[in-house]
C-alpha positions in Angstrom: -104.8 37.2 1.1 -102.9 37.4 -2.2 -99.9 35.6 -0.9 -102.2 32.8 0.5 -103.8 32.3 -2.8 -100.5 32.3 -4.7 -99.2 29.6 -2.4 -102.3 27.5 -3.0 -101.9 27.4 -6.7 -99.2 25.4 -8.6 -99.1 27.9 -11.5 -98.5 31.4 -10.0 -97.3 32.8 -13.3 -100.7 34.1 -14.3 -102.2 34.8 -10.9 -100.6 37.9 -9.4 -101.6 40.0 -6.4 -102.6 42.7 -8.9 -105.1 40.4 -10.7 -106.5 39.1 -7.4 -107.2 42.6 -6.2 -108.5 43.6 -9.5 -111.0 40.7 -9.5 -112.2 41.5 -6.1 -112.7 45.2 -7.0 -114.6 44.4 -10.1 -117.0 41.9 -8.4 -117.4 44.4 -5.5 -118.9 47.0 -7.8 -120.6 44.8 -10.4 -124.4 45.0 -10.3 -124.9 41.7 -12.2 -122.8 38.5 -12.1 -119.5 38.9 -14.2 -118.9 36.2 -16.8 -115.6 34.4 -16.5 -114.9 35.0 -20.1 -115.1 38.8 -19.5 -112.8 38.6 -16.6 -110.3 36.5 -18.6 -110.3 39.2 -21.3 -109.8 42.0 -18.8 -106.9 40.1 -17.2 -105.4 38.6 -20.5 -105.4 35.2 -19.0 -107.1 31.9 -19.9 -110.6 31.3 -18.6 -109.3 28.3 -16.7 -107.2 30.6 -14.6 -110.2 32.7 -13.8 -112.1 29.7 -12.7 -109.2 28.4 -10.6 -108.7 31.8 -9.0 -112.4 32.1 -8.2 -112.4 28.6 -6.7 -109.4 29.3 -4.5 -110.7 32.8 -3.4 -114.0 31.2 -2.4 -112.2 28.5 -0.4 -110.0 31.3 1.3 -113.1 33.4 2.2 -114.9 30.3 3.6 -111.9 29.3 5.7 -111.5 32.8 7.1 -115.1 32.8 8.2 -116.2 35.9 6.3 -119.9 37.0 6.2 -119.8 37.0 2.4 -118.9 34.4 -0.3 -117.8 34.3 -3.9 -120.2 32.2 -6.0 -120.9 31.4 -9.6 -124.5 32.2 -10.5 -126.5 33.0 -13.6 -123.4 32.4 -15.8 -121.1 34.6 -13.9 -119.4 35.4 -10.6 -120.5 37.7 -7.8 -120.2 38.4 -4.1 -123.2 37.5 -1.9 -123.9 37.3 1.8 -123.1 34.0 3.5 -126.0 31.7 4.3 -124.9 31.7 8.0 -125.9 35.4 8.3 -129.2 35.2 6.2 -131.4 35.9 9.3 -129.7 39.3 9.8 -129.6 40.1 6.1 -133.2 39.3 5.6 -134.2 41.4 8.5 -132.3 44.4 7.1 -133.6 43.9 3.4 -137.2 43.2 4.4 -137.5 46.0 6.9 -139.9 48.1 4.7 -137.3 48.2 1.9 -138.8 45.7 -0.6 -142.3 44.7 -1.8 -142.8 41.0 -1.7 -144.4 39.2 -4.6 -147.9 38.0 -4.0 -148.7 34.3 -3.9 -150.4 34.5 -7.3 -147.2 36.1 -8.7 -145.0 33.4 -7.2 -147.3 30.6 -8.5 -147.2 32.1 -12.0 -143.4 32.5 -11.9 -143.0 28.9 -10.9 -145.2 27.8 -13.8 -143.1 29.9 -16.3 -139.9 28.6 -14.8 -140.7 24.9 -15.1 -142.8 25.0 -18.3 -141.0 27.7 -20.4 -141.5 28.8 -23.1 -145.1 29.0 -22.3 -148.1 31.2 -23.4 -150.6 33.2 -21.4 -153.3 30.7 -22.2 -151.2 27.8 -21.1 -150.5 29.5 -17.8 -154.2 30.2 -17.4 -155.0 26.5 -18.0 -152.7 25.6 -15.1 -153.8 28.3 -12.7 -157.3 28.5 -13.7 -157.3 32.4 -13.8 -156.2 35.1 -16.3 -152.5 35.7 -15.6 -152.2 39.0 -17.6 -151.8 41.3 -14.5 -149.4 39.0 -12.9 -147.3 38.6 -16.0 -147.0 42.4 -16.2 -145.8 42.6 -12.7 -143.2 39.9 -13.2 -142.2 41.5 -16.4 -141.8 44.9 -14.8 -139.7 43.3 -12.1 -137.5 41.8 -14.7 -138.2 38.1 -13.8 -139.8 37.1 -17.1 -139.4 38.1 -20.7 -140.7 37.4 -24.1 -139.2 34.4 -25.7 -140.7 34.6 -29.2 -144.2 33.5 -30.5 -146.0 30.3 -30.8 -146.2 28.7 -34.2 -150.0 28.1 -33.8 -152.9 30.3 -34.7 -152.6 33.8 -33.3 -148.9 33.3 -32.7 -149.2 33.9 -28.9 -146.4 35.4 -27.0 -144.2 32.8 -25.2 -142.8 33.7 -21.8 -139.5 32.6 -20.1 -137.5 33.5 -17.1 -134.5 35.9 -17.2 -131.0 35.9 -15.9 -132.2 38.0 -13.0 -134.5 35.2 -12.0 -131.5 32.9 -11.8 -129.5 35.5 -9.9 -132.3 36.0 -7.3 -132.5 32.3 -6.7 -128.8 31.9 -6.4 -128.6 29.3 -9.2 -126.5 29.1 -12.2 -129.0 27.5 -14.6 -132.5 26.2 -14.8 -131.1 22.7 -14.5 -130.5 23.6 -10.8 -134.2 23.9 -10.1 -135.5 21.2 -7.7 -137.2 18.4 -9.5 -141.1 18.8 -9.4 -141.3 15.2 -8.2 -140.0 16.2 -4.8 -143.2 18.3 -4.3 -145.7 15.7 -5.7 -147.0 12.9 -3.4 -146.5 9.5 -4.8 -149.4 7.2 -5.8 -149.8 5.5 -2.5 -150.2 8.9 -0.7 -152.7 10.1 -3.2 -154.7 6.8 -2.9 -154.7 7.0 0.9 -156.0 10.6 0.7 -158.8 9.6 -1.7 -159.9 6.7 0.5 -159.9 8.9 3.6 -161.8 11.8 2.0 -164.3 9.7 -0.1 -167.9 10.3 0.9 -170.2 7.3 0.6 -173.8 7.8 -0.6 -175.2 7.1 2.8 -172.8 9.7 4.4 -173.8 12.2 1.7 -177.5 11.8 2.2 -177.4 11.5 5.9 -178.8 8.6 8.0 -182.3 7.7 7.0 -184.9 7.8 9.8 -186.1 4.5 11.2 -189.4 3.7 9.6 -190.5 1.4 12.5 -190.6 4.3 15.0 
């Protein structure tokens, strides 16, 4: 593995078998994604070398057909299972080992993710229900955090998502969230639905009896 990576890189003066093994060992034991800047400090090399090494390692793992991959997520690098084996991994993880978030919690988390920083009252105006209990659950799970206070009356607490949220979704920044437009029907679809579901006054009241009978 080390020789293959060294041969793939034009400048092997920084990338040594020792550094490659060290990077793999660190990422193997790290609980959270490890920033490239930290790895560069540990190895005493430029950040660009760490980025190049991570890219090359990722390519080597993919070509070899491993069940894991090296990715950049939440501002750092980590190992994670390959999408090709997700069915087996999900079966293992979900087999009574993890409590799933409720639909209400997922809805609230989505609102916070797209509208942050956002207050409790603003979340309630979107969902139509008091989100206090759900926010406490999301906060205890580490998915949302306080992001300061609103400047308005009462200085309401503002909520935002955490790096753990990015890590769980497997994305590097909020900019990688799918655009909301992908989930909202266009005007023609909305108009067609309205025309189909509109109830006329006659339909609403029912057919009047024939007075000639």
